[in-house]
TORPA-4810 file (N, C-alpha, C, O; in nm, 3 decimals):
<nodes>
NODE_1_11.577_8.710_8.964_11.442_8.689_9.012_11.346_8.774_8.929_11.373_8.891_8.903_M
NODE_2_11.236_8.715_8.889_11.134_8.786_8.814_11.040_8.855_8.912_10.997_8.796_9.011_T
NODE_3_11.008_8.978_8.882_10.917_9.054_8.968_10.774_9.008_8.945_10.731_8.995_8.830_S
NODE_4_10.701_8.984_9.051_10.561_8.943_9.042_10.468_9.063_9.037_10.353_9.051_8.996_R
NODE_5_10.517_9.179_9.079_10.435_9.299_9.086_10.486_9.400_8.983_10.606_9.425_8.971_I
NODE_6_10.391_9.459_8.908_10.423_9.567_8.816_10.335_9.686_8.854_10.213_9.673_8.867_T
NODE_7_10.397_9.800_8.870_10.327_9.924_8.901_10.336_10.015_8.779_10.445_10.059_8.741_L
NODE_8_10.221_10.043_8.718_10.215_10.139_8.608_10.184_10.275_8.668_10.085_10.291_8.740_Y
NODE_9_10.267_10.374_8.639_10.256_10.504_8.705_10.301_10.614_8.610_10.334_10.590_8.493_S
NODE_10_10.302_10.735_8.664_10.360_10.848_8.590_10.420_10.944_8.693_10.373_10.951_8.807_R
NODE_11_10.522_11.017_8.653_10.585_11.113_8.743_10.485_11.221_8.787_10.398_11.262_8.711_P
NODE_12_10.499_11.264_8.912_10.416_11.372_8.964_10.278_11.329_9.010_10.195_11.413_9.043_G
NODE_13_10.253_11.201_9.014_10.122_11.147_9.053_10.126_11.110_9.202_10.199_11.019_9.241_C
NODE_14_10.049_11.181_9.285_10.054_11.153_9.429_9.995_11.017_9.463_10.041_10.952_9.557_H
NODE_15_9.896_10.971_9.388_9.843_10.836_9.412_9.948_10.731_9.378_9.956_10.627_9.443_L
NODE_16_10.029_10.758_9.276_10.138_10.666_9.240_10.241_10.660_9.352_10.293_10.553_9.384_C
NODE_17_10.270_10.775_9.411_10.364_10.779_9.524_10.311_10.697_9.640_10.385_10.622_9.703_D
NODE_18_10.182_10.711_9.669_10.120_10.634_9.777_10.126_10.484_9.747_10.159_10.404_9.834_D
NODE_19_10.093_10.448_9.623_10.094_10.306_9.584_10.235_10.249_9.595_10.253_10.137_9.645_A
NODE_20_10.334_10.323_9.550_10.473_10.278_9.557_10.513_10.252_9.702_10.581_10.153_9.730_R
NODE_21_10.473_10.339_9.792_10.507_10.323_9.934_10.449_10.192_9.988_10.518_10.117_10.058_T
NODE_22_10.323_10.164_9.956_10.260_10.040_10.002_10.331_9.919_9.941_10.360_9.822_10.011_V
NODE_23_10.357_9.924_9.811_10.422_9.812_9.742_10.562_9.789_9.798_10.601_9.674_9.820_I
NODE_24_10.636_9.895_9.821_10.771_9.880_9.878_10.765_9.815_10.016_10.849_9.730_10.049_E
NODE_25_10.668_9.854_10.097_10.653_9.796_10.231_10.620_9.647_10.221_10.679_9.566_10.292_R
NODE_26_10.526_9.612_10.135_10.487_9.471_10.117_10.606_9.390_10.065_10.630_9.278_10.111_V
NODE_27_10.679_9.444_9.970_10.795_9.373_9.915_10.902_9.352_10.022_10.966_9.247_10.026_C
NODE_28_10.922_9.451_10.107_11.021_9.437_10.215_10.980_9.325_10.311_11.064_9.252_10.362_A
NODE_29_10.850_9.313_10.336_10.801_9.209_10.427_10.801_9.071_10.365_10.826_8.972_10.433_E
NODE_30_10.773_9.063_10.235_10.755_8.932_10.170_10.876_8.883_10.093_10.883_8.766_10.056_T
NODE_31_10.972_8.970_10.069_11.089_8.932_9.990_11.063_8.937_9.839_11.148_8.896_9.760_G
NODE_32_10.948_8.987_9.801_10.916_9.001_9.658_10.981_9.128_9.605_11.033_9.210_9.681_E
NODE_33_10.978_9.143_9.474_11.027_9.265_9.412_10.920_9.317_9.318_10.824_9.247_9.287_S
NODE_34_10.938_9.441_9.273_10.844_9.497_9.178_10.918_9.578_9.074_11.032_9.621_9.095_F
NODE_35_10.852_9.597_8.962_10.903_9.686_8.858_10.802_9.797_8.841_10.681_9.778_8.859_V
NODE_36_10.852_9.913_8.807_10.765_10.028_8.784_10.780_10.073_8.640_10.892_10.086_8.589_E
NODE_37_10.667_10.096_8.574_10.666_10.136_8.434_10.600_10.273_8.423_10.488_10.293_8.468_V
NODE_38_10.671_10.367_8.363_10.620_10.502_8.339_10.532_10.496_8.214_10.583_10.477_8.104_D
NODE_39_10.401_10.514_8.230_10.311_10.503_8.115_10.334_10.615_8.014_10.300_10.599_7.897_I
NODE_40_10.390_10.728_8.058_10.412_10.840_7.968_10.515_10.809_7.859_10.526_10.882_7.761_D
NODE_41_10.589_10.701_7.875_10.690_10.662_7.777_10.632_10.577_7.664_10.704_10.540_7.572_A
NODE_42_10.502_10.546_7.671_10.442_10.455_7.573_10.297_10.496_7.545_10.212_10.490_7.633_D
NODE_43_10.270_10.538_7.422_10.135_10.584_7.385_10.028_10.478_7.412_9.918_10.511_7.456_E
NODE_44_10.060_10.352_7.387_9.963_10.245_7.411_9.926_10.236_7.559_9.810_10.214_7.593_D
NODE_45_10.026_10.254_7.647_9.998_10.251_7.791_9.918_10.373_7.834_9.832_10.363_7.921_L
NODE_46_9.945_10.487_7.774_9.867_10.607_7.805_9.721_10.584_7.767_9.631_10.616_7.844_I
NODE_47_9.699_10.527_7.648_9.562_10.499_7.604_9.494_10.397_7.696_9.376_10.409_7.727_D
NODE_48_9.570_10.298_7.740_9.513_10.190_7.821_9.485_10.232_7.965_9.381_10.199_8.020_R
NODE_49_9.579_10.306_8.025_9.572_10.333_8.169_9.559_10.481_8.204_9.554_10.515_8.323_F
NODE_50_9.554_10.568_8.108_9.564_10.712_8.128_9.499_10.770_8.252_9.563_10.844_8.326_G
NODE_51_9.373_10.738_8.278_9.301_10.797_8.390_9.290_10.704_8.511_9.229_10.741_8.612_E
NODE_52_9.347_10.586_8.502_9.332_10.489_8.611_9.459_10.470_8.693_9.461_10.389_8.785_E
NODE_53_9.563_10.543_8.662_9.688_10.520_8.733_9.678_10.564_8.878_9.600_10.654_8.911_I
NODE_54_9.754_10.504_8.963_9.840_10.390_8.937_9.759_10.262_8.914_9.650_10.246_8.967_P
NODE_55_9.817_10.174_8.835_9.758_10.043_8.811_9.860_9.940_8.855_9.978_9.949_8.820_V
NODE_56_9.815_9.842_8.932_9.903_9.738_8.984_9.865_9.604_8.923_9.748_9.567_8.921_T
NODE_57_9.965_9.533_8.874_9.946_9.397_8.825_10.022_9.301_8.916_10.131_9.334_8.964_F
NODE_58_9.965_9.185_8.940_10.033_9.078_9.014_10.029_8.954_8.925_9.922_8.912_8.880_V
NODE_59_10.144_8.899_8.900_10.157_8.780_8.815_10.090_8.800_8.679_10.027_8.709_8.625_D
NODE_60_10.105_8.921_8.625_10.056_8.949_8.491_9.909_8.983_8.479_9.859_9.006_8.368_G
NODE_61_9.838_8.986_8.591_9.694_9.018_8.589_9.668_9.145_8.669_9.729_9.168_8.773_R
NODE_62_9.575_9.227_8.618_9.546_9.352_8.689_9.491_9.322_8.827_9.401_9.239_8.844_Q
NODE_63_9.546_9.391_8.925_9.510_9.369_9.065_9.432_9.487_9.122_9.325_9.469_9.179_H
NODE_64_9.484_9.608_9.108_9.424_9.729_9.164_9.447_9.845_9.070_9.534_9.841_8.983_D
NODE_65_9.367_9.950_9.088_9.398_10.078_9.027_9.359_10.187_9.125_9.276_10.166_9.214_F
NODE_66_9.419_10.302_9.108_9.409_10.421_9.195_9.471_10.401_9.332_9.555_10.481_9.372_W
NODE_67_9.433_10.299_9.404_9.489_10.275_9.537_9.530_10.128_9.550_9.469_10.040_9.489_R
NODE_68_9.633_10.104_9.629_9.677_9.968_9.655_9.640_9.934_9.798_9.683_10.000_9.892_V
NODE_69_9.560_9.830_9.814_9.523_9.781_9.946_9.629_9.681_9.991_9.650_9.578_9.927_D
NODE_70_9.696_9.714_10.100_9.809_9.633_10.147_9.767_9.489_10.177_9.838_9.395_10.139_E
NODE_71_9.656_9.471_10.243_9.609_9.336_10.278_9.578_9.255_10.153_9.618_9.139_10.142_T
NODE_72_9.506_9.315_10.058_9.474_9.245_9.933_9.600_9.209_9.855_9.606_9.101_9.796_R
NODE_73_9.699_9.296_9.855_9.822_9.268_9.784_9.895_9.150_9.847_9.944_9.062_9.777_L
NODE_74_9.903_9.149_9.977_9.969_9.036_10.046_9.897_8.905_10.015_9.961_8.802_9.990_K
NODE_75_9.764_8.909_10.018_9.687_8.787_9.986_9.712_8.740_9.844_9.726_8.620_9.820_E
NODE_76_9.719_8.832_9.750_9.746_8.795_9.611_9.883_8.731_9.596_9.900_8.639_9.516_A
NODE_77_9.980_8.778_9.672_10.114_8.723_9.663_10.124_8.585_9.728_10.216_8.509_9.697_L
NODE_78_10.033_8.552_9.816_10.033_8.419_9.881_9.981_8.311_9.787_10.006_8.192_9.808_R
NODE_79_9.908_8.350_9.683_9.848_8.252_9.592_9.949_8.192_9.499_9.915_8.108_9.416_R
</nodes>
């Protein structure tokens, strides 16, 4: 199964921890899965997302940054 949600994050980021918790809860309810990408492993990702993490993508398009709204995420997955 291909993951519809991608979470760009970095270790030690409390907002990333919060976003992961919301995403895990939504995935448990919807049966979806997600992948998490550590931006610190890629200079291009650091340049792109450095100050906006966590960044969430749904179906390859940017959905949220800094915080994940559970209701908005569920709605995006219904589309």
